[in-house]
Every structure is written in C-alpha cells, then in structure tokens.
BAKOLKOL-870940 format. One record per residue: residue in one letter; residue number from 1; y, x, z of N, C-alpha, C in turn. Coordinates in pm, whole numbers, plus 50000, padded with zeros to 5 digits. Layout:
N
 resn resi n.north n.east  n.up ca.north ca.east ca.up c.north c.east  c.up
    a  NUM       Y      X     Z        Y       X     Z       Y      X     Z
...
***
This chain:
109
 resn resi n.north n.east  n.up ca.north ca.east ca.up c.north c.east  c.up
    m    1   39806  71611 59050    39704   71527 59107   39607  71482 58999
    d    2   39481  71475 59033    39380   71426 58941   39353  71279 58966
    q    3   39294  71214 58865    39256   71074 58886   39142  71066 58985
    i    4   39130  70950 59048    39026   70924 59147   38940  70811 59093
    r    5   38809  70825 59105    38720   70722 59056   38619  70684 59163
    q    6   38603  70553 59182    38498   70501 59269   38435  70384 59193
    g    7   38314  70405 59144    38247   70302 59064   38328  70270 58941
    d    8   38364  70142 58923    38439   70099 58805   38590  70103 58825
    v    9   38638  70155 58938    38781   70161 58967   38832  70303 58950
    y   10   38938  70317 58870    39006   70445 58851   39146  70434 58909
    l   11   39190  70538 58978    39328   70549 59025   39389  70668 58953
    i   12   39489  70641 58871    39550   70744 58788   39690  70769 58840
    p   13   39722  70894 58879    39856   70924 58930   39964  70892 58826
    v   14   40074  70834 58872    40188   70804 58787   40315  70851 58857
    a   15   40422  70870 58779    40549   70916 58834   40628  70802 58898
    e   16   40610  70679 58846    40686   70567 58900   40611  70436 58874
    v   17   40655  70334 58944    40599   70199 58932   40704  70115 58859
    p   18   40664  70025 58769    40763   69941 58701   40852  69866 58801
    a   19   40978  69851 58766    41076   69789 58855   41041  69644 58889
    d   20   40968  69574 58800    40936   69434 58826   40805  69415 58901
    a   21   40741  69524 58944    40616   69514 59020   40644  69462 59160
    a   22   40563  69365 59203    40581   69303 59335   40455  69321 59418
    p   23   40468  69320 59551    40351   69338 59637   40246  69227 59617
    v   24   40120  69267 59626    40006   69177 59619   39962  69149 59763
    a   25   39932  69025 59793    39890   68987 59928   39758  69053 59966
    r   26   39745  69083 60093    39621   69140 60146   39517  69029 60167
    d   27   39391  69069 60162    39280   68978 60188   39216  69024 60318
    k   28   39235  68950 60425    39182   68985 60557   39222  69127 60597
    g   29   39348  69162 60570    39400   69293 60606   39373  69403 60506
    r   30   39298  69373 60401    39260   69476 60303   39338  69459 60173
    l   31   39369  69572 60109    39418   69570 59972   39295  69576 59883
    i   32   39271  69475 59803    39153   69470 59719   39186  69522 59580
    l   33   39123  69633 59544    39141   69689 59410   39052  69618 59310
    a   34   38930  69581 59352    38837   69507 59265   38729  69445 59351
    y   35   38692  69323 59316    38579   69256 59379   38456  69277 59293
    g   36   38340  69291 59355    38215   69293 59281   38173  69151 59251
    e   37   38148  69120 59125    38114   68983 59087   37972  68946 59127
    v   38   37884  69045 59138    37745   69016 59168   37721  69012 59319
    t   39   37771  69111 59391    37739   69125 59533   37845  69068 59627
    g   40   37967  69050 59578    38075   69009 59665   38139  69125 59739
    h   41   38090  69245 59716    38151   69363 59776   38287  69389 59712
    a   42   38367  69475 59773    38500   69502 59720   38537  69649 59736
    h   43   38614  69700 59641    38680   69830 59653   38810  69798 59726
    a   44   38826  69850 59846    38939   69809 59930   39001  69926 60005
    i   45   39126  69905 60045    39201   70002 60124   39253  69928 60247
    m   46   39235  69989 60363    39278   69928 60490   39410  69985 60542
    a   47   39456  70097 60492    39575   70164 60545   39692  70067 60553
    p   48   39753  70051 60673    39860   69952 60689   39986  69984 60611
    d   49   40010  70110 60579    40132   70144 60505   40108  70162 60355
    a   50   39988  70132 60308    39961   70133 60164   40006  70000 60105
    e   51   40036  70001 59976    40085   69879 59912   40027  69869 59771
    l   52   39973  69751 59738    39924   69721 59604   40032  69636 59538
    l   53   40071  69675 59417    40178   69607 59345   40128  69562 59209
    a   54   40184  69454 59158    40144   69403 59027   40267  69356 58951
    t   55   40266  69375 58820    40373   69323 58737   40347  69174 58713
    p   56   40448  69097 58677    40429   68954 58656   40315  68925 58558
    g   57   40229  68831 58594    40118   68792 58507   39996  68881 58516
    a   58   39998  68984 58600    39885   69077 58611   39767  69008 58676
    t   59   39648  69051 58638    39525   69005 58702   39444  69127 58741
    a   60   39337  69107 58816    39253   69219 58859   39190  69291 58740
    e   61   39177  69223 58625    39116   69286 58508   39216  69369 58428
    q   62   39343  69354 58455    39444   69425 58378   39483  69556 58445
    v   63   39544  69643 58367    39580   69775 58418   39721  69781 58474
    d   64   39793  69669 58476    39931   69673 58524   39943  69642 58672
    r   65   39853  69705 58748    39859   69701 58894   39874  69846 58942
    y   66   39944  69862 59051    39977   69995 59101   39953  70004 59250
    l   67   39932  70124 59296    39905   70148 59437   40004  70252 59487
    r   68   40071  70218 59599    40162   70312 59664   40099  70353 59796
    i   69   40069  70483 59809    40010   70538 59931   40118  70622 59998
    r   70   40159  70581 60117    40265   70653 60187   40210  70765 60275
    s   71   40095  70744 60333    40026   70851 60407   39882  70847 60358
    s   72   39797  70927 60409    39661   70930 60357   39594  70794 60375
    a   73   39505  70762 60281    39431   70635 60285   39291  70661 60232
    t   74   39205  70562 60247    39067   70574 60202   39028  70448 60126
    v   75   38963  70466 60011    38907   70353 59937   38763  70339 59985
    v   76   38727  70219 60028    38592   70195 60076   38524  70089 59990
    h   77   38393  70097 59984    38309   70000 59914   38172  70010 59976
    e   78   38105  69898 59987    37976   69893 60055   37867  69977 59988
    e   79   37881  70005 59859    37777   70079 59786   37820  70217 59738
    h   80   37939  70262 59778    37989   70393 59736   38037  70470 59857
    a   81   38041  70601 59844    38096   70685 59950   38247  70661 59958
    p   82   38305  70665 60077    38450   70649 60090   38522  70763 60020
    l   83   38640  70733 59964    38719   70834 59895   38858  70843 59955
    a   84   38898  70963 59992    39033   70986 60045   39133  70984 59930
    i   85   39250  70926 59957    39358   70921 59859   39480  70987 59920
    a   86   39537  71083 59848    39658   71151 59893   39778  71060 59872
    p   87   39884  71081 59951    40006   71003 59929   40054  71016 59785
    g   88   40107  70906 59732    40158   70907 59595   40150  70770 59532
    l   89   40179  70766 59403    40175   70643 59324   40059  70652 59225
    y   90   39986  70542 59209    39870   70539 59121   39868  70409 59041
    r   91   39824  70417 58918    39794   70297 58839   39648  70263 58865
    v   92   39617  70137 58888    39481   70091 58913   39422  70044 58780
    v   93   39312  70106 58739    39247   70072 58612   39102  70034 58641
    i   94   39059  69921 58587    38920   69878 58599   38850  69915 58469
    h   95   38743  69990 58480    38669   70039 58364   38613  69924 58282
    e   96   38613  69941 58149    38556   69841 58060   38441  69903 57981
    e   97   38353  69817 57933    38244   69860 57846   38242  69767 57726
    w   98   38173  69808 57620    38165   69727 57500   38035  69648 57501
    t   99   38045  69521 57463    37928   69435 57455   37861  69452 57319
    d  100   37744  69391 57302    37677   69393 57172   37761  69326 57065
    a  101   37848  69234 57105    37937   69166 57011   38062  69249 56982
    m  102   38064  69373 57030    38175   69466 57009   38307  69414 57067
    e  103   38297  69355 57185    38415   69311 57258   38414  69379 57394
    p  104   38533  69418 57442    38537   69481 57574   38514  69380 57684
    r  105   38450  69425 57792    38436   69342 57912   38447  69434 58032
    r  106   38491  69377 58142    38508   69452 58266   38372  69492 58320
    v  107   38359  69617 58362    38237   69664 58427   38237  69610 58569
    v  108   38125  69562 58615    38113   69514 58753   38003  69592 58823
    d  109   38028  69622 58950    37922   69689 59027   37894  69617 59154
***
C-alpha cells in the first residue's frame, strides 16, 4: 500500500497500532484527522466502522495517531477532492514546514 495525501494530511500504512492507543471521540459523527485553522474546514472520515486511535498524550499536531479502516472509507474536505482509503491500518501525519526562525510548524490549509 502507498501513502495517501490530502492537503497537509498524510496517511502512511503501518503493520500495527501501538497497544496503548485508544479510540478518539467523533465530532458530529466524523473522525477528524485535522481541522483547518483558517477556514474551520476539516479532513474527516464518516465511515461508521472506521476508528481513529491515539496514544496517551497525543494531539492533532503529533504523529502518534492512527486510523483503522475495516471496510472502504473516504477522506473528505471542503477544499479537496475526496480520497478513497482501502481497509488497513494507517499512521496519521500532519505535514510541517520550517519558519524563517528555523522552527517547524504545522501546515494549515
């Protein structure tokens, strides 16, 4: 499987999820992979059997969040084309960029 990218969100296939990863609550029925800070839009999945998991202390800016897709699902965002996701396990990574001060910051779209 290849990685999947929609804007600043990358889904990277993994063989397993850490044992201490716990389910993340849905927001109005959606699994939110990333919120847009400027527009309020979100990269989201609606599939009822999909699951977003996070290790203790994880935040949306960290890479220690995982996605379990049991059947096909779609990532949607108001400004991007929908992307189909095959069943499997994925690590959720939010792209970063370097500032003029040479510090990383989360990319927002």
